[in-house]
N, C-alpha and C positions, 0 to 999 in steps of 0.2 A: 505494499499499499505505500510504503513510502516514495518510491518513483511515481506514482500517480499524484499523491499529494502534492511533489514538487512541480511535474509539468502543469498540472492544475494551476498552480499558483501562478506558472508563468502566464496561461491565460488569461487570468484573471487579476494580472498583472499585480501582485502582492509578493509582498517578503514573505511573508508567515500566512500559514494555512492549517489548518487544525480539522480533527474530524467532525467537530458540532460546530464548525463556520458555517454559517447560514449564507446561501448562495445568492441571495438577493439582496445582501446588505454590501454586493462589489459592484461598484460602476462598470466594469468590465462585462458583469454578468447581464449581457443583451442578447439581441439575434446572433451578433458575429461570436459573441463568445459562446454562445451554444452551438453553433454551428462547429466551432471549432474544437470545443468539447467532444460532439460528437465524431470528428474526424480523429482526435486521439484516441478516442476508445475503440474505432473501427481498426485504426493500424497498430495499436499496441495490443488489445485482446480480442480483436477477432469478433467484436459484438456489434451488432447493427442496432442501432438506434433513430429514432427521428425526433424532430422537434417536439412533437405532442408528447413524446414520452417522460419529457422533462416537467411537466404540469404539476405533477404531484410530489417534484423531489423539493425537500425545502434545503437539506444540509448535504454536505460534499460524505458523511456518513453514508446517507441514503442512497446517493449515487454509487457509491464504490460497492453499496450490498448488491443494488439493480445490475451492474455489471457482473458482479461475482455471479449472482443467480443465474444472468442469461448465458452465462460461461459454463455453468454447469447443465444446463436444461438444453 
């Protein structure tokens, strides 16, 4: 998860990102940020997402758990 946090922090343009960080609290969590996150997840974890998949995700941890669940399924 550490690598995921680091890459997501780059997308969100922040130096520090924690599991309980709320995605909407970052100004860079906009449509471009969502698309960049989708590209990260697809390239690094081979999991497909669409923008609507993010509608219910509030925290970094929720996003990570969804990535892991889709990788397992």
